C-alpha positions in Angstrom: -99.1 165.4 37.8 -98.0 169.4 38.7 -98.0 171.1 36.0 -96.2 174.8 37.5 -96.8 178.5 36.1 -95.7 179.2 32.7 -95.7 174.9 31.3 -96.0 175.6 26.9 -99.8 175.0 27.2 -101.4 172.2 25.4 -104.7 171.5 24.8 -106.8 168.3 24.1 -110.4 168.1 22.9 -112.4 165.2 25.1 -115.4 164.1 22.8 -119.3 165.4 23.4 -119.7 162.3 26.5 -123.3 163.8 26.9 -125.9 162.6 29.0 -129.0 164.5 28.6 -130.3 165.2 25.2 -132.6 162.4 26.3 -133.4 162.7 29.8 -135.6 165.7 32.1 -135.2 166.5 35.4 -132.6 166.1 38.3 -129.9 163.5 38.1 -128.4 161.1 40.5 -125.9 159.5 40.2 -123.3 156.6 42.3 -121.5 159.5 43.6 -124.4 161.7 44.8 -124.7 163.2 48.1 -127.9 164.7 49.5 -130.1 165.9 47.3 -129.4 170.0 48.0 -131.5 172.4 48.3 -130.4 175.9 45.1 -130.9 179.3 47.0 -132.5 181.6 44.2 -131.9 185.1 43.7 -133.9 186.9 41.5 -131.9 190.4 40.2 -132.9 192.3 37.8 -132.6 191.0 33.8 -131.5 187.9 36.1 -131.9 184.1 38.4 -129.6 183.4 40.6 -128.9 179.9 42.1 -126.4 178.5 44.1 -125.5 174.8 45.9 -122.8 173.6 48.3 -120.4 176.1 49.6 -116.3 176.6 48.5 -115.3 176.1 51.8 -116.7 173.1 52.7 -115.3 172.2 50.4 -112.4 172.5 50.2 -111.6 172.2 54.2 -114.5 170.0 55.4 -113.9 167.5 52.1 -117.4 167.6 51.7 -116.2 166.5 47.7 -119.8 164.6 46.6 -122.1 165.8 44.1 -124.4 168.5 45.4 -126.1 169.4 41.5 -126.5 166.6 39.0 -125.6 169.2 35.8 -127.5 167.2 34.0 -130.8 168.4 35.7 -129.9 171.6 33.9 -129.0 170.5 30.9 -132.2 171.9 28.7 -132.1 175.2 30.0 -131.9 178.2 28.4 -129.0 181.1 28.6 -127.5 179.3 31.3 -123.9 180.1 32.4 -122.9 178.4 35.5 -119.1 177.6 36.8 -117.6 175.6 39.3 -115.7 172.6 40.3 -116.2 168.9 39.3 -117.5 166.5 41.9 -114.4 165.3 43.8 -112.1 168.1 42.7 -111.5 166.4 40.0 -111.6 169.9 36.7 -113.4 172.6 36.2 -117.4 173.5 34.9 -117.9 177.1 32.3 -121.1 177.2 30.6 -121.3 180.2 28.9 -124.8 180.1 27.8 -125.7 176.5 28.3 -122.9 175.7 25.8 -120.3 173.8 28.6 -117.1 173.2 29.0 -115.8 170.3 31.8 -112.3 170.8 31.7 -109.8 167.5 32.5 -106.2 167.7 33.4 -104.8 164.0 31.2 -102.1 161.6 32.5 -100.0 163.0 29.8 -100.2 166.8 31.9 -103.0 168.4 28.7 -106.1 170.1 29.2 -108.9 168.0 28.1 -111.7 169.8 27.3 -115.4 167.8 26.4 -118.5 169.7 26.2 -120.9 168.5 28.6 -123.7 168.1 31.4 -122.3 164.7 32.2 -121.4 165.3 35.6 -121.3 166.2 39.4 -120.3 169.2 41.2 -120.2 169.6 45.0 -121.5 173.3 44.5 -121.7 175.5 41.7 -123.6 179.2 41.0 -125.5 179.6 37.9 -128.1 181.9 36.6 -130.2 182.4 34.1 -129.2 185.7 31.6 -131.7 186.4 28.5 -130.1 189.2 27.1 -126.8 191.3 28.4 -125.8 195.1 28.6 -122.1 195.7 27.4 -119.9 198.7 29.5 -116.4 199.7 28.1 -113.5 198.4 30.8 -111.7 202.1 31.2 -108.2 202.1 30.5 -107.1 201.6 33.8 -108.4 198.7 35.1 -106.0 196.2 33.9 -105.8 193.1 36.4 -108.0 190.3 38.7 -107.7 193.4 41.9 -108.4 196.1 39.7 -111.2 194.5 38.4 -112.9 193.2 41.4 -112.5 196.6 42.4 -115.0 198.3 39.8 -117.5 195.7 38.8 -119.3 196.4 41.2 -119.2 200.0 40.3 -119.8 199.3 37.1 -122.8 197.5 37.8 -123.9 200.1 41.0 -124.4 202.7 37.9 -125.1 199.8 35.2 -129.0 199.5 37.7 -128.2 196.5 39.5 -128.5 196.6 43.6 -125.6 195.9 44.4 -126.3 194.2 48.0 -126.8 191.2 45.6 -125.0 188.3 44.2 -124.8 189.6 40.0 -123.2 187.5 37.1 -121.5 189.0 34.8 -119.0 188.6 31.2 -115.6 189.7 30.2 -115.1 189.4 26.5 -113.1 189.4 23.8 -109.0 189.2 23.8 -107.6 189.0 26.9 -103.2 190.1 26.9 -102.8 186.8 29.4 -104.7 184.8 31.4 -103.1 182.7 34.9 -106.0 179.8 35.0 -105.7 176.7 37.2 -107.2 173.0 37.0 -108.3 171.5 39.7 -106.6 167.3 39.3 -107.0 165.9 42.9 -105.5 161.8 42.3 -107.0 159.6 44.8 -109.5 158.7 47.8 -107.1 160.5 50.9 -108.8 163.2 52.7 -108.9 166.6 51.0 -107.9 170.0 53.5 -107.6 174.1 52.5 -103.6 172.2 52.4 -103.5 169.7 49.9 -106.4 172.3 48.0 -103.4 174.3 47.3 -101.4 171.3 45.8 -104.0 170.0 43.5 -104.0 173.1 41.3 -103.0 172.4 37.6 -101.3 175.8 36.9 -101.4 177.0 33.3 -100.9 180.5 31.9 -102.0 181.3 28.1 -102.0 184.6 26.5 -104.2 186.3 23.4 -106.6 184.0 23.3 -110.3 185.0 22.1 -112.3 184.3 25.3 -115.7 184.4 27.6 -115.1 185.0 31.6 -117.6 184.3 33.4 -118.4 185.6 36.3 -119.8 185.8 39.7 -119.9 189.2 42.3 -121.0 189.0 45.6 -120.4 190.6 48.3 -122.2 187.8 50.9 -120.9 185.0 49.0 -117.6 184.6 50.5 -116.7 181.0 51.3 -119.9 180.0 49.4 -119.3 181.0 45.9 -116.6 183.2 45.1 -113.4 181.9 46.8 -113.4 183.4 50.8 -110.7 186.2 49.9 -112.2 187.7 47.2 -115.7 188.5 46.1 -115.3 186.5 42.7 -115.0 184.1 40.7 -114.4 183.9 36.9 -113.8 180.9 34.2 -112.7 181.6 31.0 -113.2 179.1 27.6 -111.9 180.2 24.8 -113.8 180.3 21.5 -113.2 177.0 19.9 -113.9 175.4 23.9 -110.3 173.8 23.2 -109.8 175.8 26.5 -111.1 175.8 30.3 -110.8 176.9 34.1 -110.7 178.8 36.9 -109.0 183.4 36.4 -106.6 183.0 38.6 -105.2 186.3 37.2 -105.4 188.5 34.5 -104.4 191.1 32.4 -107.4 192.8 30.4 -106.6 194.4 27.0 -107.4 197.6 25.2 -110.6 195.2 23.5 -112.0 193.8 26.0 -116.3 194.1 27.5 -117.5 193.9 31.0 -121.0 193.4 30.4 -124.3 192.6 32.7 -128.0 191.6 32.6 -129.5 193.9 30.8 -131.5 196.3 33.9 
């Protein structure tokens, strides 16, 4: 079911299906692709990893899991984002708390706190501590934020030529977001990718937004037309998804790994 923009948001909270509690290490599943080796980037105050590539998923139809998230279930201070395998939802992990967002048959968002899923591409980082900076009044849109993040990161002591995690915290004026909702098993391509995005809007919700910046990884773990990729989860973990538009409010703050 296609959810159009400005739909009244309905929320469903799924039960936790986490199967990771008694497991450790990489775990395979029936939909798993061959084991992929993550790329590791070490920055000041964080370790970042990524696996798979967005362009391969979107344009070449590589939808099988390149990583089983159960292998990360015991990782402390974990932050990560990406789609669910076969493009049937979105994954957001904020401080080791997972949110798997899917669209139910009734058009509602269903969120479960679980690592029991695979991902075709994914970016994640371990960040033990964060430094918070205010967001200037002139930074109010997603585009403004894309310009501001590298400027602020450089001033905070980070090498902006490297991939970098960041957080947004507070109550935004508006979040427009989507949840991938591929139905069936037809071959996937770029044209179909837009059609499977169920789009929602939510206003004045307390949330954590997990973001990753990189000038060199467009089409890998950031969109092909952007240097940032952001997901969000509400404070109660009942809403989550891929942020595509944003109205930043005065109360919001930006955070980078402590340098």
